[in-house]
ZADO-1210 file (C-alpha; in nm, 4 decimals, padded with zeros to 6 digits):
<atoms>
<atom x="13.1127" y="-04.8078" z="-02.4005" code="MET" pos="1"/>
<atom x="12.8037" y="-04.8502" z="-02.1830" code="ASN" pos="2"/>
<atom x="12.9767" y="-05.1016" z="-01.9561" code="ASN" pos="3"/>
<atom x="13.2677" y="-04.8623" z="-01.9011" code="ASN" pos="4"/>
<atom x="13.0278" y="-04.5814" z="-01.8219" code="LEU" pos="5"/>
<atom x="12.8310" y="-04.7966" z="-01.5799" code="ILE" pos="6"/>
<atom x="13.1520" y="-04.9045" z="-01.4070" code="THR" pos="7"/>
<atom x="13.2661" y="-04.5432" z="-01.3774" code="LEU" pos="8"/>
<atom x="12.9333" y="-04.4274" z="-01.2367" code="LEU" pos="9"/>
<atom x="12.9266" y="-04.7133" z="-00.9864" code="GLU" pos="10"/>
<atom x="13.2771" y="-04.6172" z="-00.8779" code="SER" pos="11"/>
<atom x="13.1717" y="-04.2551" z="-00.8321" code="ILE" pos="12"/>
<atom x="12.8708" y="-04.3623" z="-00.6256" code="ILE" pos="13"/>
<atom x="13.0891" y="-04.5835" z="-00.4068" code="GLU" pos="14"/>
<atom x="13.3399" y="-04.3009" z="-00.3546" code="ASN" pos="15"/>
<atom x="13.0592" y="-04.0647" z="-00.2539" code="ILE" pos="16"/>
<atom x="12.9266" y="-04.3204" z="-00.0044" code="LYS" pos="17"/>
<atom x="13.2760" y="-04.3598" z="00.1418" code="ASN" pos="18"/>
<atom x="13.3392" y="-03.9818" z="00.1634" code="ASP" pos="19"/>
<atom x="13.6415" y="-03.9967" z="-00.0661" code="LYS" pos="20"/>
<atom x="13.5658" y="-03.6708" z="-00.2485" code="TYR" pos="21"/>
<atom x="13.6406" y="-03.3185" z="-00.1353" code="THR" pos="22"/>
<atom x="13.3689" y="-03.0565" z="-00.1271" code="SER" pos="23"/>
<atom x="13.5117" y="-02.9157" z="-00.4522" code="THR" pos="24"/>
<atom x="13.4659" y="-03.2508" z="-00.6244" code="HIS" pos="25"/>
<atom x="13.1133" y="-03.2848" z="-00.4869" code="LEU" pos="26"/>
<atom x="13.0246" y="-02.9350" z="-00.6058" code="ASN" pos="27"/>
<atom x="13.1519" y="-03.0205" z="-00.9532" code="TYR" pos="28"/>
<atom x="12.9523" y="-03.3444" z="-00.9606" code="LEU" pos="29"/>
<atom x="12.6396" y="-03.1662" z="-00.8387" code="SER" pos="30"/>
<atom x="12.6775" y="-02.8987" z="-01.1039" code="SER" pos="31"/>
<atom x="12.7231" y="-03.1601" z="-01.3743" code="PHE" pos="32"/>
<atom x="12.4194" y="-03.3569" z="-01.2593" code="LEU" pos="33"/>
<atom x="12.2031" y="-03.0447" z="-01.2529" code="CYS" pos="34"/>
<atom x="12.3055" y="-02.9595" z="-01.6084" code="LYS" pos="35"/>
<atom x="12.2548" y="-03.3175" z="-01.7232" code="PHE" pos="36"/>
<atom x="11.9128" y="-03.3310" z="-01.5585" code="SER" pos="37"/>
<atom x="11.8130" y="-03.0013" z="-01.7195" code="PHE" pos="38"/>
<atom x="11.9107" y="-03.1153" z="-02.0688" code="PHE" pos="39"/>
<atom x="11.7510" y="-03.4581" z="-02.0439" code="THR" pos="40"/>
<atom x="11.4130" y="-03.3624" z="-01.8978" code="LYS" pos="41"/>
<atom x="11.1350" y="-03.2892" z="-02.1364" code="GLU" pos="42"/>
<atom x="11.0153" y="-02.9435" z="-02.0509" code="ASN" pos="43"/>
<atom x="10.6358" y="-02.9482" z="-02.0613" code="GLN" pos="44"/>
<atom x="10.6005" y="-02.5761" z="-01.9899" code="ASN" pos="45"/>
<atom x="10.8958" y="-02.3902" z="-02.1382" code="PRO" pos="46"/>
<atom x="10.9429" y="-02.0426" z="-01.9947" code="PRO" pos="47"/>
<atom x="10.8350" y="-01.7467" z="-02.1998" code="SER" pos="48"/>
<atom x="11.0896" y="-01.5037" z="-02.3401" code="ASN" pos="49"/>
<atom x="10.9763" y="-01.2495" z="-02.0795" code="ARG" pos="50"/>
<atom x="11.0403" y="-01.4989" z="-01.7963" code="ASP" pos="51"/>
<atom x="11.3892" y="-01.5663" z="-01.9329" code="LEU" pos="52"/>
<atom x="11.4668" y="-01.1943" z="-01.9515" code="ILE" pos="53"/>
<atom x="11.3424" y="-01.1457" z="-01.5940" code="ASN" pos="54"/>
<atom x="11.5504" y="-01.4389" z="-01.4705" code="PHE" pos="55"/>
<atom x="11.8671" y="-01.3192" z="-01.6436" code="LEU" pos="56"/>
<atom x="11.8123" y="-00.9610" z="-01.5283" code="SER" pos="57"/>
<atom x="11.7726" y="-01.0716" z="-01.1683" code="LEU" pos="58"/>
<atom x="12.0920" y="-01.2781" z="-01.1924" code="GLY" pos="59"/>
<atom x="12.2801" y="-00.9829" z="-01.3391" code="TRP" pos="60"/>
<atom x="12.1475" y="-00.7503" z="-01.0670" code="TYR" pos="61"/>
<atom x="12.2446" y="-00.9886" z="-00.7845" code="VAL" pos="62"/>
<atom x="12.5881" y="-01.0519" z="-00.9366" code="TYR" pos="63"/>
<atom x="12.6623" y="-00.6806" z="-00.9724" code="ASN" pos="64"/>
<atom x="12.5511" y="-00.6040" z="-00.6173" code="ASN" pos="65"/>
<atom x="12.7537" y="-00.8909" z="-00.4718" code="LEU" pos="66"/>
<atom x="13.0551" y="-00.7860" z="-00.6752" code="GLU" pos="67"/>
<atom x="13.0440" y="-00.4265" z="-00.5485" code="THR" pos="68"/>
<atom x="12.9934" y="-00.5211" z="-00.1823" code="THR" pos="69"/>
<atom x="13.2801" y="-00.7720" z="-00.1723" code="ASN" pos="70"/>
</atoms>
């Protein structure tokens, strides 16, 4: 299993170096890597519940304003 995964990741790296992916593919890979990085890092200072509420509220506010202007 690990050898197959390593081979796949090496292939992905080579394809990125050779510009074989579209911007859509690169966005998907970037999104996946951000999520993977978030879940694998040990969070030394987890956000408080208040910080999470503020973050989600800001996201909701921006989304609603962008939705109404477009």
